[in-house]
C-alpha positions as CSV (number, residue, x, y, z in Angstrom):
1,L,45.6,137.1,-51.1
2,A,45.9,140.3,-53.1
3,T,47.5,143.5,-51.9
4,R,47.1,146.8,-53.9
5,V,50.1,149.0,-53.6
6,S,50.2,152.5,-55.1
7,R,52.6,155.4,-54.7
8,S,51.7,158.2,-52.4
9,Q,52.3,160.8,-55.0
10,G,49.6,160.6,-57.8
11,G,48.4,157.2,-56.7
12,A,50.2,155.3,-59.6
13,P,50.8,151.6,-59.1
14,A,54.0,150.9,-57.3
15,R,55.2,148.4,-60.0
16,G,58.3,146.4,-58.9
17,W,57.8,146.8,-55.2
18,K,57.4,143.6,-53.1
19,V,54.9,142.3,-50.8
20,R,56.0,139.7,-48.3
21,Y,53.4,137.3,-46.9
22,E,54.2,135.1,-43.9
23,I,51.8,132.5,-42.4
24,L,52.1,132.9,-38.7
25,E,50.8,129.5,-37.7
26,P,52.9,127.0,-39.7
27,G,51.2,123.7,-40.3
28,T,47.8,125.2,-41.1
29,A,48.6,126.3,-44.7
30,T,51.3,127.0,-47.3
31,F,51.6,129.2,-50.4
32,A,50.8,127.6,-53.7
33,G,53.8,127.1,-56.0
34,T,56.4,127.4,-53.3
35,D,57.1,123.7,-52.4
36,G,55.4,124.1,-49.0
37,A,56.8,127.5,-47.9
38,T,55.1,129.6,-45.2
39,V,56.8,132.8,-46.4
40,T,56.8,134.1,-49.9
41,E,57.1,137.5,-51.8
42,A,55.2,138.7,-54.7
43,A,56.1,141.6,-57.0
44,V,53.6,144.4,-57.5
45,D,52.4,144.2,-61.1
46,E,51.5,146.9,-63.6
47,S,48.0,147.2,-62.1
48,G,49.4,147.7,-58.6
49,V,48.6,144.3,-57.2
50,A,50.8,141.7,-55.5
51,E,49.0,138.4,-55.4
52,V,49.7,135.0,-53.9
53,Q,47.5,131.9,-53.3
54,L,47.2,130.3,-49.8
55,T,46.7,126.6,-49.8
56,P,45.2,125.1,-46.5
57,T,46.6,121.8,-45.3
58,S,44.8,119.1,-46.9
59,G,41.7,117.9,-45.1
60,T,41.5,120.7,-42.6
61,S,39.3,123.6,-42.0
62,G,40.2,126.6,-39.8
63,A,41.9,129.9,-39.9
64,T,45.4,131.2,-40.0
65,A,47.0,134.6,-39.4
66,V,49.1,136.0,-42.2
67,S,51.6,138.9,-41.8
68,I,51.9,141.3,-44.7
69,Q,54.8,143.7,-45.4
70,V,55.0,146.2,-48.3
71,I,58.7,146.6,-49.2
72,R,60.2,149.2,-51.5
73,P,63.1,147.5,-53.1
74,G,66.5,149.2,-53.1
75,G,68.2,150.4,-56.3
76,L,65.1,151.4,-58.2
77,G,66.6,154.4,-60.0
78,D,68.4,155.6,-56.8
79,S,70.9,154.2,-54.3
80,L,68.4,153.8,-51.4
81,P,68.4,150.4,-49.6
82,S,65.2,148.2,-49.5
83,V,62.8,149.7,-46.9
84,T,59.7,148.1,-45.4
85,L,57.0,150.9,-45.7
86,G,54.0,149.2,-44.1
87,R,52.9,146.1,-42.1
88,G,49.7,144.5,-41.5
89,E,48.0,141.3,-40.6
90,T,45.0,139.4,-41.8
91,V,43.2,136.2,-40.9
92,V,42.2,133.8,-43.6
93,T,39.4,131.4,-42.8
94,W,38.5,128.3,-44.9
95,S,36.0,125.4,-44.7
96,A,36.5,121.8,-45.5
97,P,35.1,118.4,-44.9
98,Q,37.2,116.3,-42.4
99,I,36.8,112.6,-43.0
100,V,37.6,110.5,-40.0
101,L,37.6,106.7,-40.2
102,L,38.2,104.5,-37.1
103,A,38.3,100.7,-37.8
104,G,39.1,97.7,-35.9
105,A,39.0,93.9,-35.8
106,P,40.4,91.2,-33.6
107,N,44.0,90.3,-34.2
108,V,43.1,86.5,-34.3
109,A,39.9,84.9,-35.4
110,T,38.9,81.3,-34.4
111,F,37.8,78.8,-37.1
112,N,34.0,78.8,-37.5
113,A,33.5,81.4,-34.8
114,P,31.9,84.8,-35.6
115,F,33.9,87.9,-35.1
116,E,33.2,91.5,-35.5
117,V,34.8,94.1,-37.8
118,I,33.7,97.7,-37.1
119,A,34.3,100.9,-39.0
120,N,33.1,104.3,-37.8
121,L,33.1,107.0,-40.5
122,A,32.4,110.6,-39.6
123,N,32.7,114.0,-41.0
124,P,33.4,116.5,-38.2
125,G,34.2,119.2,-40.7
126,D,32.1,122.1,-41.5
127,Q,31.4,121.2,-45.1
128,P,29.8,118.1,-46.7
129,A,32.0,115.6,-48.5
130,T,30.9,113.8,-51.6
131,N,31.9,110.6,-53.4
132,V,33.3,109.0,-50.3
133,R,33.1,105.2,-49.8
134,V,34.5,102.7,-47.4
135,D,35.3,99.3,-49.0
136,L,36.2,96.1,-47.3
137,Q,37.4,93.3,-49.3
138,L,36.4,89.9,-47.6
139,P,39.4,87.5,-47.1
140,P,39.0,84.1,-48.6
141,G,37.0,81.8,-46.3
142,T,34.9,84.5,-44.7
143,R,31.3,85.6,-45.2
144,V,29.0,88.3,-43.8
145,V,26.6,87.0,-41.4
146,R,25.1,90.4,-40.3
147,S,25.5,94.1,-41.0
148,D,23.8,97.3,-40.2
149,N,21.5,99.2,-42.7
150,F,24.2,101.5,-44.1
151,A,26.4,98.7,-45.5
152,R,25.8,97.1,-48.9
153,I,26.9,93.4,-49.0
154,L,28.4,91.9,-52.2
155,P,29.7,88.4,-52.6
156,N,33.4,89.3,-51.8
157,A,33.1,92.8,-50.4
158,V,31.1,95.3,-48.2
159,F,31.0,99.0,-48.9
160,C,29.2,101.9,-47.4
161,Q,28.4,105.5,-48.4
162,S,27.2,107.3,-45.3
163,W,28.3,110.0,-42.9
164,K,26.8,108.4,-39.9
165,V,28.7,106.2,-37.5
166,F,28.1,102.6,-38.6
167,T,29.2,99.0,-38.0
168,I,30.1,97.6,-41.5
169,L,29.9,93.9,-40.8
170,H,30.2,90.8,-38.8
171,Q,32.2,88.0,-40.3
172,E,32.4,84.3,-39.8
173,V,35.4,82.2,-40.6
174,N,34.6,79.1,-42.6
């Protein structure tokens, strides 16, 4: 986010003034370099811009409202206190993949009886995700007896690279 601040007289940059940014929906994003803060201030630089970077919560897409206040700091060549000169609000929207994996298997498997292990992988986000893979290492004494078309079966593992819902494998205890 960048806010340009200039003086009303002559339009010169208001260098040294502050812009306070506040995320109004905590949990959706933070400000970069602030250790997770949802409120930060940036000084207006020599070009008249106060800039911060918004960092969305990892793995989310959405929008968040941000409050913006322009503050004239006190004591800049006079004895006036700090004064908030303007307020505004903006909405920041971002897109992201959202990988969801639901997996399950029975708590107990019987010797020499097939059992099913299922993994459903989906991306309900509004952007594609790349280089995502589900790996399942086969426990000793098991083998794959059947899988769907999305899974690739190796001697001691099964993996899949797909966004569709799929069943990874069926295993049999030896």
